[in-house]
Structures are given as C-alpha cells and as structure tokens.
LOVO-320580 format. One record per residue: residue in one letter; x, y, z of N, C-alpha, C in turn. Coordinates in nm, 3 decimals, padded with zeros to 5 digits. Layout:
REM LOVO-320580
(nulo 'A'; (X; Y; Z); (X; Y; Z); (X; Y; Z))
...
This chain:
REM LOVO-320580
(nulo 'X'; (-01.736; -09.259; 07.347); (-01.798; -09.165; 07.436); (-01.719; -09.165; 07.566))
(nulo 'X'; (-01.688; -09.044; 07.618); (-01.613; -09.040; 07.742); (-01.708; -09.043; 07.862))
(nulo 'X'; (-01.651; -09.058; 07.981); (-01.731; -09.075; 08.103); (-01.812; -08.950; 08.136))
(nulo 'X'; (-01.757; -08.831; 08.105); (-01.828; -08.706; 08.134); (-01.958; -08.694; 08.057))
(nulo 'X'; (-01.955; -08.731; 07.929); (-02.075; -08.723; 07.846); (-02.178; -08.824; 07.893))
(nulo 'X'; (-02.132; -08.946; 07.930); (-02.224; -09.049; 07.979); (-02.290; -09.005; 08.109))
(nulo 'X'; (-02.212; -08.947; 08.197); (-02.265; -08.899; 08.324); (-02.368; -08.788; 08.300))
(nulo 'X'; (-02.337; -08.698; 08.207); (-02.430; -08.590; 08.175); (-02.562; -08.643; 08.122))
(nulo 'X'; (-02.556; -08.743; 08.036); (-02.682; -08.798; 07.983); (-02.760; -08.869; 08.091))
(nulo 'X'; (-02.691; -08.935; 08.184); (-02.761; -09.000; 08.294); (-02.831; -08.898; 08.381))
(nulo 'X'; (-02.764; -08.788; 08.410); (-02.824; -08.682; 08.491); (-02.941; -08.619; 08.416))
(nulo 'X'; (-02.923; -08.595; 08.285); (-03.032; -08.539; 08.205); (-03.154; -08.630; 08.206))
(nulo 'X'; (-03.131; -08.760; 08.191); (-03.243; -08.855; 08.193); (-03.312; -08.855; 08.329))
(nulo 'X'; (-03.235; -08.851; 08.435); (-03.293; -08.848; 08.568); (-03.378; -08.723; 08.588))
(nulo 'X'; (-03.325; -08.609; 08.545); (-03.401; -08.485; 08.558); (-03.528; -08.487; 08.473))
(nulo 'X'; (-03.518; -08.541; 08.354); (-03.637; -08.549; 08.268); (-03.746; -08.634; 08.333))
(nulo 'X'; (-03.705; -08.746; 08.391); (-03.805; -08.833; 08.455); (-03.863; -08.769; 08.580))
(nulo 'X'; (-03.779; -08.703; 08.658); (-03.824; -08.646; 08.784); (-03.910; -08.521; 08.763))
(nulo 'X'; (-03.878; -08.444; 08.662); (-03.947; -08.317; 08.640); (-04.029; -08.317; 08.511))
(nulo 'X'; (-04.078; -08.428; 08.472); (-04.149; -08.440; 08.343); (-04.273; -08.353; 08.336))
(nulo 'X'; (-04.345; -08.338; 08.444); (-04.471; -08.264; 08.438); (-04.462; -08.124; 08.497))
(nulo 'X'; (-04.343; -08.077; 08.533); (-04.329; -07.947; 08.598); (-04.321; -07.830; 08.501))
(nulo 'X'; (-04.266; -07.847; 08.384); (-04.246; -07.736; 08.292); (-04.348; -07.737; 08.179))
(nulo 'X'; (-04.397; -07.618; 08.142); (-04.479; -07.609; 08.022); (-04.394; -07.639; 07.899))
(nulo 'X'; (-04.459; -07.677; 07.792); (-04.386; -07.717; 07.671); (-04.304; -07.604; 07.612))
(nulo 'X'; (-04.358; -07.481; 07.610); (-04.284; -07.370; 07.550); (-04.160; -07.334; 07.633))
(nulo 'X'; (-04.169; -07.346; 07.764); (-04.053; -07.319; 07.849); (-03.946; -07.426; 07.827))
(nulo 'X'; (-03.988; -07.550; 07.817); (-03.892; -07.659; 07.795); (-03.823; -07.644; 07.661))
(nulo 'X'; (-03.898; -07.606; 07.557); (-03.834; -07.590; 07.426); (-03.738; -07.471; 07.426))
(nulo 'X'; (-03.775; -07.364; 07.497); (-03.684; -07.249; 07.508); (-03.556; -07.285; 07.580))
(nulo 'X'; (-03.571; -07.365; 07.686); (-03.452; -07.409; 07.760); (-03.365; -07.500; 07.674))
(nulo 'X'; (-03.429; -07.590; 07.597); (-03.351; -07.677; 07.509); (-03.272; -07.596; 07.407))
(nulo 'X'; (-03.337; -07.493; 07.350); (-03.268; -07.408; 07.252); (-03.149; -07.337; 07.316))
(nulo 'X'; (-03.171; -07.283; 07.433); (-03.064; -07.209; 07.501); (-02.949; -07.303; 07.539))
(nulo 'X'; (-02.982; -07.419; 07.589); (-02.878; -07.517; 07.624); (-02.804; -07.563; 07.499))
(nulo 'X'; (-02.876; -07.580; 07.389); (-02.811; -07.618; 07.263); (-02.714; -07.512; 07.215))
(nulo 'X'; (-02.754; -07.384; 07.224); (-02.663; -07.275; 07.185); (-02.541; -07.272; 07.275))
(nulo 'X'; (-02.563; -07.294; 07.405); (-02.451; -07.294; 07.499); (-02.353; -07.407; 07.469))
(nulo 'X'; (-02.407; -07.526; 07.446); (-02.320; -07.640; 07.416); (-02.246; -07.620; 07.285))
(nulo 'X'; (-02.313; -07.563; 07.186); (-02.247; -07.537; 07.058); (-02.134; -07.436; 07.075))
(nulo 'X'; (-02.158; -07.337; 07.156); (-02.055; -07.234; 07.179); (-01.937; -07.291; 07.257))
(nulo 'X'; (-01.962; -07.380; 07.352); (-01.851; -07.435; 07.430); (-01.769; -07.535; 07.350))
(nulo 'X'; (-01.832; -07.604; 07.255); (-01.753; -07.697; 07.174); (-01.667; -07.624; 07.073))
(nulo 'X'; (-01.709; -07.505; 07.028); (-01.627; -07.428; 06.935); (-01.524; -07.343; 07.007))
(nulo 'X'; (-01.534; -07.334; 07.140); (-01.436; -07.259; 07.217); (-01.474; -07.113; 07.235))
(nulo 'X'; (-01.590; -07.071; 07.190); (-01.634; -06.934; 07.206); (-01.717; -06.922; 07.332))
(nulo 'X'; (-01.717; -06.802; 07.388); (-01.802; -06.776; 07.504); (-01.944; -06.753; 07.455))
(nulo 'X'; (-02.044; -06.792; 07.530); (-02.181; -06.765; 07.490); (-02.209; -06.615; 07.486))
(nulo 'X'; (-02.306; -06.575; 07.405); (-02.337; -06.434; 07.388); (-02.377; -06.367; 07.519))
(nulo 'X'; (-02.452; -06.435; 07.603); (-02.495; -06.375; 07.728); (-02.375; -06.341; 07.815))
(nulo 'X'; (-02.274; -06.424; 07.814); (-02.154; -06.398; 07.893); (-02.078; -06.277; 07.841))
(nulo 'X'; (-02.073; -06.262; 07.711); (-02.005; -06.146; 07.653); (-02.076; -06.017; 07.688))
(nulo 'X'; (-02.208; -06.017; 07.676); (-02.281; -05.894; 07.705); (-02.271; -05.859; 07.852))
(nulo 'X'; (-02.270; -05.959; 07.939); (-02.255; -05.932; 08.082); (-02.117; -05.874; 08.110))
(nulo 'X'; (-02.016; -05.929; 08.046); (-01.881; -05.877; 08.067); (-01.870; -05.733; 08.016))
(nulo 'X'; (-01.929; -05.707; 07.900); (-01.927; -05.570; 07.847); (-02.002; -05.475; 07.938))
(nulo 'X'; (-02.116; -05.518; 07.986); (-02.196; -05.432; 08.074); (-02.123; -05.404; 08.204))
(nulo 'X'; (-02.041; -05.496; 08.250); (-01.967; -05.477; 08.372); (-01.842; -05.392; 08.348))
(nulo 'X'; (-01.775; -05.413; 08.237); (-01.650; -05.342; 08.210); (-01.671; -05.198; 08.167))
(nulo 'X'; (-01.776; -05.169; 08.091); (-01.795; -05.035; 08.038); (-01.806; -04.929; 08.147))
(nulo 'X'; (-01.894; -04.944; 08.247); (-01.900; -04.840; 08.351); (-01.770; -04.827; 08.430))
(nulo 'X'; (-01.704; -04.938; 08.454); (-01.577; -04.931; 08.528); (-01.472; -04.855; 08.447))
(nulo 'X'; (-01.470; -04.876; 08.316); (-01.375; -04.806; 08.231); (-01.405; -04.656; 08.228))
(nulo 'X'; (-01.532; -04.623; 08.220); (-01.571; -04.481; 08.219); (-01.532; -04.415; 08.350))
(nulo 'X'; (-01.560; -04.481; 08.462); (-01.525; -04.423; 08.592); (-01.374; -04.410; 08.607))
(nulo 'X'; (-01.298; -04.506; 08.558); (-01.152; -04.498; 08.567); (-01.100; -04.381; 08.485))
(nulo 'X'; (-01.153; -04.364; 08.364); (-01.110; -04.252; 08.279); (-01.148; -04.119; 08.342))
(nulo 'X'; (-01.269; -04.112; 08.397); (-01.312; -03.989; 08.462); (-01.226; -03.956; 08.584))
(nulo 'X'; (-01.188; -04.057; 08.660); (-01.102; -04.036; 08.777); (-00.965; -03.983; 08.735))
(nulo 'X'; (-00.911; -04.040; 08.630); (-00.781; -03.993; 08.581); (-00.790; -03.850; 08.533))
(nulo 'X'; (-00.896; -03.816; 08.461); (-00.913; -03.678; 08.414); (-00.929; -03.580; 08.530))
(nulo 'X'; (-00.999; -03.621; 08.635); (-01.014; -03.534; 08.752); (-00.879; -03.513; 08.822))
(nulo 'X'; (-00.799; -03.617; 08.832); (-00.666; -03.603; 08.891); (-00.579; -03.508; 08.810))
(nulo 'X'; (-00.583; -03.524; 08.679); (-00.504; -03.436; 08.592); (-00.552; -03.291; 08.604))
(nulo 'X'; (-00.684; -03.271; 08.609); (-00.738; -03.136; 08.623); (-00.693; -03.074; 08.756))
(nulo 'X'; (-00.695; -03.152; 08.863); (-00.650; -03.102; 08.992); (-00.503; -03.064; 08.991))
(nulo 'X'; (-00.422; -03.148; 08.929); (-00.278; -03.119; 08.921); (-00.254; -02.992; 08.840))
(nulo 'X'; (-00.324; -02.979; 08.728); (-00.307; -02.859; 08.645); (-00.356; -02.733; 08.716))
(nulo 'X'; (-00.465; -02.744; 08.791); (-00.514; -02.626; 08.863); (-00.419; -02.586; 08.975))
(nulo 'X'; (-00.358; -02.682; 09.042); (-00.261; -02.648; 09.145); (-00.135; -02.588; 09.085))
(nulo 'X'; (-00.098; -02.638; 08.969); (00.023; -02.589; 08.904); (00.005; -02.453; 08.839))
(nulo 'X'; (-00.117; -02.412; 08.811); (-00.142; -02.286; 08.740); (-00.108; -02.166; 08.828))
(nulo 'X'; (-00.125; -02.178; 08.957); (-00.095; -02.071; 09.052); (-00.172; -01.942; 09.024))
(nulo 'X'; (-00.282; -01.950; 08.959); (-00.362; -01.830; 08.936); (-00.449; -01.807; 09.058))
(nulo 'X'; (-00.458; -01.686; 09.105); (-00.534; -01.652; 09.224); (-00.670; -01.599; 09.182))
(nulo 'X'; (-00.767; -01.630; 09.263); (-00.900; -01.575; 09.239); (-00.947; -01.507; 09.366))
(nulo 'X'; (-01.044; -01.419; 09.351); (-01.094; -01.345; 09.467); (-01.160; -01.441; 09.567))
(nulo 'X'; (-01.230; -01.538; 09.517); (-01.297; -01.635; 09.604); (-01.194; -01.715; 09.683))
(nulo 'X'; (-01.088; -01.759; 09.616); (-00.984; -01.836; 09.684); (-00.916; -01.751; 09.790))
(nulo 'X'; (-00.894; -01.623; 09.762); (-00.833; -01.535; 09.862); (-00.922; -01.518; 09.983))
(nulo 'X'; (-01.053; -01.503; 09.962); (-01.146; -01.488; 10.075); (-01.152; -01.614; 10.160))
(nulo 'X'; (-01.157; -01.728; 10.093); (-01.160; -01.855; 10.167); (-01.032; -01.872; 10.247))
(nulo 'X'; (-00.921; -01.840; 10.188); (-00.792; -01.851; 10.257); (-00.787; -01.757; 10.377))
(nulo 'X'; (-00.840; -01.635; 10.363); (-00.840; -01.540; 10.474); (-00.928; -01.591; 10.588))
(nulo 'X'; (-01.043; -01.647; 10.556); (-01.132; -01.701; 10.659); (-01.065; -01.818; 10.731))
(nulo 'X'; (-01.001; -01.905; 10.657); (-00.932; -02.018; 10.719); (-00.820; -01.971; 10.811))
(nulo 'X'; (-00.748; -01.869; 10.768); (-00.639; -01.816; 10.850); (-00.693; -01.754; 10.978))
(nulo 'X'; (-00.801; -01.676; 10.967); (-00.861; -01.615; 11.086); (-00.915; -01.722; 11.181))
(nulo 'X'; (-00.976; -01.826; 11.128); (-01.030; -01.931; 11.210); (-00.918; -02.007; 11.281))
(nulo 'X'; (-00.808; -02.029; 11.212); (-00.694; -02.098; 11.274); (-00.634; -02.016; 11.386))
(nulo 'X'; (-00.623; -01.886; 11.368); (-00.568; -01.801; 11.475); (-00.666; -01.791; 11.590))
(nulo 'X'; (-00.795; -01.795; 11.564); (-00.896; -01.792; 11.669); (-00.889; -01.916; 11.756))
(nulo 'X'; (-00.868; -02.030; 11.695); (-00.857; -02.156; 11.770); (-00.735; -02.156; 11.862))
(nulo 'X'; (-00.625; -02.101; 11.814); (-00.504; -02.102; 11.897); (-00.517; -02.005; 12.013))
(nulo 'X'; (-00.590; -01.895; 11.998); (-00.605; -01.799; 12.108); (-00.703; -01.851; 12.212))
(nulo 'X'; (-00.798; -01.937; 12.176); (-00.894; -01.991; 12.273); (-00.828; -02.091; 12.366))
(nulo 'X'; (-00.728; -02.158; 12.324); (-00.666; -02.263; 12.405); (-00.585; -02.200; 12.509))
C-alpha cells in the first residue's frame, strides 16, 4: 500500500467519525456509490460520466456559436462582393450623404 492510499483511508476514517450522525443513510449510500464509480473510473483511466456530460454541454453551444459566426462572416463577404444594388440601400446611402454634407455646412 502506498502512502497516498493510507492517507486517504485515515482522512476517510476521521470524516466518518466526525460526521457519523450528520447524514441520513440513503444519502450516505448514494455518496458511497458515486465515490465508488468515480474511483473505478479513475483507476481505469477514463473520465467520469458527469465530467464528460459537463464538457459536452460546455463545448456544444460554443461550437454552434463559432459555426454561426463563421457563416455570418461568409454571408457578409458574399453580400459585399455581389455588388447588387437595392432601392433601400440607395435611399439609405442618399440620406447618409445628405447628412454628411449638412454636418460640414454647419461647422
């Protein structure tokens, strides 16, 4: 037995003695099961299931937002490159031009 395992059992024993009457039996058994699954997963080298689902839950929205951002950039580039004029764009451009000339005459 290595020193780490011995230290862990000493800490476990201390906690059991100190907190013997604090937990209901069903909560303690649930915790034992969860700790057992965690220890089994760490000895086999696999990540526990909760960690995987948390990682997936964190990565999935970020991946979707990254893909959406790239698609928006591509759409903007394609729209600028199309050079097609619309009546709305012409009106907005005319208003901006008039407003710019108005500002320069006020100064």
